[in-house]
N, C-alpha and C positions, 0 to 999 in steps of 0.2 A: 516867109515866116511859118513856123510850124503850128499847125492847128492844135487846139486844146485836146481834141479827140485823139490826135496822133500821140500827143504827150501821154495821155492816159493809157493808150495802148502800149506804148514803149515801157511805161512804168509797170504795167501789169505783166508784160512779157518778162521784164527784168526780175520782178518779184517771183514769178513762177519758176524762172531759171534758178534763182537763188535757193528757193525752197527745194527744188528737185536736186540741186547740188548737195544741199545739207542732208537730204534724205539718203541719197546714194552714198555720200561720204560717211554718214552715221552707220550705214549697214556694213561698211567695210572696216570700220575702226573698232568694233566691239563684237563680242559674242552675240548670238541671236537672243531675241526676246523670248519669254515663255510662249507656248502655243496659245492660240485663241482665234476668234473669227477674223478672217482676212480684212485688213483695213482698205478703205476706198481712197483714191487719190485726193490729196489735200485735206479732206475732212476726217480721214482715219475711220474710227468706229463711232463717230458722233451719233449715227442713227441706230447703232446696235446697243448702246448702253441702256439696260433695262431700268424702268422706273417702277414697274409693278411686279411684285413677286421676284425681285432681283436676285435674292439668294437662291431661289429655285432655278432661275435661268442660268446663273453662273455654274450651279451644280450640273445642269444638263450639258453645258459646254465642257465641263471637266470630263464628263463621260464621253462626249462626242470626240474630243481631241485627245482622249486617253492620257490626260495630264492632271496632276493634283495642283498645278499652278497654272493659272490662266492670265493672259495679258490682253489689254485693250488700250488704245490710245485715241485721243481726240483733242484738237485745239492745243497741241503741244503738251498735253497732260497724259501721263502714263498711269494705268490702273493695273494693279497686280492683286489677284484674289487667291488666297490659300485655302485648300480644302482638306488638308490633313493636319492633325494635331502636332505631329513631329516637325512639320515645316513651320508651324506657328511658334513652337517652342524654340526652334533653332534661330529664327529671325527676330521674333518679338521679345524673346527672353535672353538667349545667349548672345545675340547681336543687338541687344536693346539700345546700345549707344547710337546706333544708326537708324533704328526703326521705331523710335519713340516720339517723333515730332508729330505735329498736326499740320494739315494744309492751311495756308493763309488765304482765307476766303473773304471777299469784300462784304458779303452779307453778314458775317459774324461781327465785323467792325461796325456796320450800320446799326446792328442790334445793340451795340454796346457790350458785347459778350466776349471781347477779345482777351479779357483778363480773368474769365471764369476758368477755373482749374482744368476741367476736362478738355478745353479748347485751346489752351495755351501751348504754343510750340515748345519743343524741348530746348532747355537752356536754364540759365540761372533763375529766372522768374518761376519756372515750373518747379525746380528743385526746392526753392524757398517755400513755395506754397505747399508742396507735398510734405515737407518736413513739419510744417504747422499742422496739416491734417493728420498725419501719422502720429504726431504727438498727442492730439486730442482724441484719436480713434484707435489707440492701441488695443490689441486683443485682450490684454489683461484688464482693460477698463470696461469691457462689455457688460460685466455683471453689475456695474454701477447703474446702468440704465434699464435693468430688467423690470424694475417696478413700473417704469413708464410704459414699456411694451405690454405688460399685463393689464395696466389700467386702460390703455387704448383698445386692446383686443377685447376686453370685457364690455366696453362700450359698444364695440362693433357687434358683439353677440346680441346685445339688447336691441340694436338697430335691425339686425336680421330678424329678430323675433317680432318686432313691431311692424316693420314695412319691408318684408323680404324682397318684393319686386324691385326695390331700389338698391339692389346689392352692389351695383357698379358705383353708385354715389357713396355708399357706405365704405367700400374698399378704398376709394380715393380719400375719404375723410380720415380713415385709419392711417394711411400712408402720410398724409399731410400733417395730421395732428401729432403723430409720433415723431416725425422728422423735425418739426418746429420745436417740440418740447425738448428733444434730445439736444438740438443745436443751441437754442436760445432760452430754454426754461419757460417758454411761453405756451400757455394752454389755449387750444382752440375748443370752443364750446359748440357742440352740434346745434345748428339752427340759428346761431348768432353771427352777425356780420363781423368780419375782421379785415381791416384795411390792408394789413401786411399780407395776409393770405390772398386777398384779391389781387394785389399787385404782383405777387410771386406767381400766382396761377395764370395771370394774363401774359406774363413774360414767357412762362414755360409753354403754354398752349399756342401762343402766337408764333413762337420760335419754331415749334414743330410744324405748323402750317406753312410757314415761309420756306421751309426746306422741301416742300412737296414739289413735284414736277410742275413746270409752268412759272415757278418763282425763282428757279435756279439760275437765270441769266445773270443775276447780280453776283453769283459766286464765280462767274467766269469773266464777265466784262466789267472791269473796275470803273470805267468811265461813267457807267450808269449811276454811280454813287453821287455824281455831281449834279444830277437832275434834281431841282428843288421839289419838295413835296407837293406844292400847289400846281405843278406842271400837269397838263392833261395826260392821263394814263399812268401817272406816277403813284398809284395806290400803294404799291409795295413800299416806296419811300415813306409815305405817310404812316403806314403801319409800323415801320421800323422806328420812326420818331416816337410814336406812342409807346412802343416797347422799351425804348431807351429811358423814357420818362418814368415808366412804371418800375423799371429796373433800379433806378436811383432811389425810389421810395423804399423798395424792399431791401436794397443793399445798405441803406443808412438807418432806416427806422428801427428794426430789431436790435441792431448793433448798439445804437445810442441808448436804447431802453435798458439793455443789460449793463452797459457801462455806467449809466446814471444810478442804477440800483446798487451797484457795487460800492459807491461812495456814500450811500445813505446808511444810517445806523439801523434801519429796519431790517437789514439783511440778516442780522442775528435772530430775528423773529421768524425767519424762514420764508419771507415773501419772494425771494429769488431761489428757484429750484437749482439743484446741482445740474449743470449742463456743460456742453463742450466749450462754449464761449466763456463762461464764467471761469472754468479751469484754466483756459489759455490766458485770459487777462490777469488772473491772480498769479500765475507762474511768471508772466511777463513782468509784473510789477515787482516781483521779488528777485528777478534775474535768473530764475531757474529754468525757464523755457526758451524755446527758439525765439530769437529776437525778430520782430517784424514791425514795420510801421503800421499805423492804423488802416491806411488805404489797402495795404496787402491783406490784412486780416479781414477787412470787409469783403474783398474779392473772394477769399477762401470761404467765408461763412455763407456768401451768396450761392456758393456751389451746392450747398446741402439740398435746397429745395429743387433747383433746376436739374441736378443730377440724380437725385434720390427718389422723389415722389413718384414720377411716372413709371420707373422701373419696378418699384415695390408694388404699386397699384396693379401693374400688369401681371406680375407674378401671382398676386392674389386672385385675379380674374381667371388666369390660366388654371389655377387649382380648382376653382369652382366649375370651369368648363370640363376639366378632367373627371371630376367626381360626377358631374351630370351624365357623362358618357360611359363611366366605368363603375357601375354599382358593385360588382364582386370585389374589386380591389378596395373600394370604400369600406365594405363590410369587414374585410380582413383587418383593416387598420382599426376599425371600431372595436372589433373583438379583442385585439391586443390592448387597446386602451382600457376596455372594461376589465380585463384580467389584471393589469398593472395598476391602474389609477382607481378603478372602482367607479361607482356611480354617485358617490356622495361628495365629490369635490371635482374641481377643474384641474387639468394638467398644469404642471409647473416646469420650469427649466430643469429642475433636478430629476424629472422623469425621463429626460431625453435618452440617456444611456440605456434605459430599460425598455425603450420603445423602438427597436431596430426596424420593424416593418414600417412604422410611421415615418422614420427618418429616411428609409429607402423610398417610400412613396413621395416624400418631399423632394428628394433628388430627382426622381423620375419626372415630376412635374416640371422642373427646370430643364430637363433634357428633352422631354416630349414635344414641347412647343417653346422655342426660345423667345424671350421678350426682346431680344436684339439680334435678329438673324444674321446681320453683317457687322454687328458691333459698331464702334466708332472708328473712323478711318485713321490709320497711322500714315506718316509721311517719312520718307527716307531723307537723311541729312547728307549722304554722300552716295556716289555710284557704288554698286556692289555686284558681285558675281556669285550666284548660288545655283548649284547643280548644273553648272555650265550655261546658265541663263543670265542675261544682263538685266539688272534692275537699276535704272538711272536715278540720279539725285532728284529729289522732289516727287518721286512716284507716290501715288496713293495706294497704300497697301491695306487690304482688308482680310480679316479672318472670316471665312464663311462658316459661322457657328451652326447654321442650319445643316450644312453638309457634314460637319464634324459630328454632330449629334446623330447623323444617319450613316456613320461609318460602320458597315456591317461586320467588319472584322472585330470591332470593339463592342458594338451594340447590335447583336443579331436581331432580326425581325424589328427594325427600328421604328416602323409606323405603329407598332403595338405598344400599349401602355403596360409595362411590366416592371413593377417595383422590385421584383425578385432579382433583376439584373444587378442591383446594387447590394445584394446579400451573398455572403459566402456560404459554403457547405455547412458551416456551423451555425447559420442563422444570424450571424452578426453582420453589420454593415461593412462593406469593403473599404479599401483605402481610396477609392475613386470618389472624391468629394465634389466632382463636377465643377471645377474651378473656372471653366471657360464662361460660366454665366456671369462672372464678375470682371472680365477683361484679362489682359495679358501684360506680362513684363512690367516695365516701369510705368505703365498706364493702368495697372490693375486698380480696381475701385478701392480707395482707402476706407470706405465705409462698409466693406463687404461683411465684416464680422457682425456689425449691428444689423444689417439687412438680413443676414442669415438667421439671426436669433428672432427677429420680429416675424419673418415669414413662417419660420418653423412653429413658433408658439401659436400663431394664427391658425395654421393647418391643424395642429393637435387639438386646439380648443374647439374649432368648428366641427371636427370629426367627433369629438366627445359629446357634442350637444345636439347636432343637427343631422338630418338625413337630406341629402341633395339628390335630386332626380330630375328626369325630364318633366316639363310641364305638360298638361293635357288640355286639349281644346274642349269646346262646348259639348262634343259628342263622346268625350272620355278617351279620345285617341291621343297617344303620345305625340308631341310636336318634335319633329326632327331637328337636330342641331348639327351644323357643319363644323367639324373640328379644324378645318383649314381656312375658315372665313376670318381673316385678320386684316387690320389696317396696314396700308403701305406707308408707314412712317418709321423714323429712326427707332423709336420704341414701339414695336408692333404689338398691338393688343387685340383680343377677340372682338369681332363686331358684335353688337347687341344680340343676345340670345335669351330665350325664355327658359326658365328652370323653376323647380319647386324646392324651396328651402323651409323645412318644417322641423320643430323640435322632436328629438327621438323619443321622448317620454315626458310625462308630467313632472317627474323628478328633474329631468334635464331642464325643463322650462323654469322650474323653481330655482335651480342653480343659476341660470342665466339672469333671471330677474334680480336675484340677490347680488350677484357680482356686478352687474351693470349699475344697480342703484348705488352701491358703495363707491364705484368709480366716479359716477356723476356727482356725488356728494363731495368727493375729493376736489373736483374741478371748482365747485361753487365756493369752497373754503378759501381758495387762493385769491 
């Protein structure tokens, strides 16, 4: 009789032989993979995959192996990282039919996020959802929501004036209140509890934490999803269950509130603001819009907060960091605003074309420190050959935005903050709109036009009214700020830093108080 240990040994030997055969056979049956760190037997690059400053590490490998395309593999998963814009354009845009999917991760399903638009694999569901989003977020509709952007930014100015040290909290409130107002016509009042906001924030923040190193086993080992939440050590399962529950509240609550108001006669009195969901529901009821069942529309609308707030907030924080560290560029922008806008009013969207340096500074903020150094992961739907390299079906493909923004051929002296790089010889902004800040190909952010306008008007309004500089300690010495101290999360934001935010003049302070007061009154009237 064969001993159980012998059986185990035989099975192990057979498994290793099979794996070795597959590896050797695979090497002979297709072109080589792109260059990268050499894999170890069986485990591949499992211990090489970086979790901290990943974009920087991939960029170092790109230089080490003299290749703009880097490849790693682990646990039968292939990772391909692109470091040049031309490669990103070729694969994610020109070959978008093959490079537009998302990886199927167990953790996403546990969180109840499998139908959230940015995470949906490429196919009919994604196409349906994006049609709805693009219908509600068309470029020609952006002006419809400008009054909301101005209202929320003016409230932000008042908050900066009252409690400048809490600038991070204020930036998040601006991003959240603007997003919720545009999407659902729902106003968030600073300082007041809002159950929908709390649910959405819990989903977004918990999801970000769950994708940190140490939680990622659930993305690889699907069987862990069957461990019950009460099982010892299953804290991730428990948190996932709480996220799912909060997600249901956020997904259903605001949607039903808007739907209910649409059938009430008080709508004519203006109690429901113009918003994306209202327009979509009205067009659907008349047969003029893209047809979608309510569950699909709820999935689409839930995307707004989860996909929008963190990226907008982070862009605002990076702007404050940039101004803290670069006073000469801040002063140039303020001088332009003083010439064009004057000191007796705040900037408006109509001023943008006349403020090229401010526009260039805004673009340089997006380039200088990316809020998504590696963007969201794409996945291939079929095998592909590119530049003689083999990219297998199911590969995880990432655009290293950090490296693209530091391409010295396109952006000389990339570590310096130079708004002039976006200005032509005639002083006008160039055609480089720095679109990689909003994604690529068929996965480009459908809300990019709204986000662009909100962040720009915030930048212009803060520059017009405040001076941002390094904070000083008790001895009057400036407190140093590290421009590279960022979180290691999908949306990478600056770690807390001290700065000084003070009004530029008494007249600026008066403008801030007046604008903030009017905006707060508008909130209270609803």
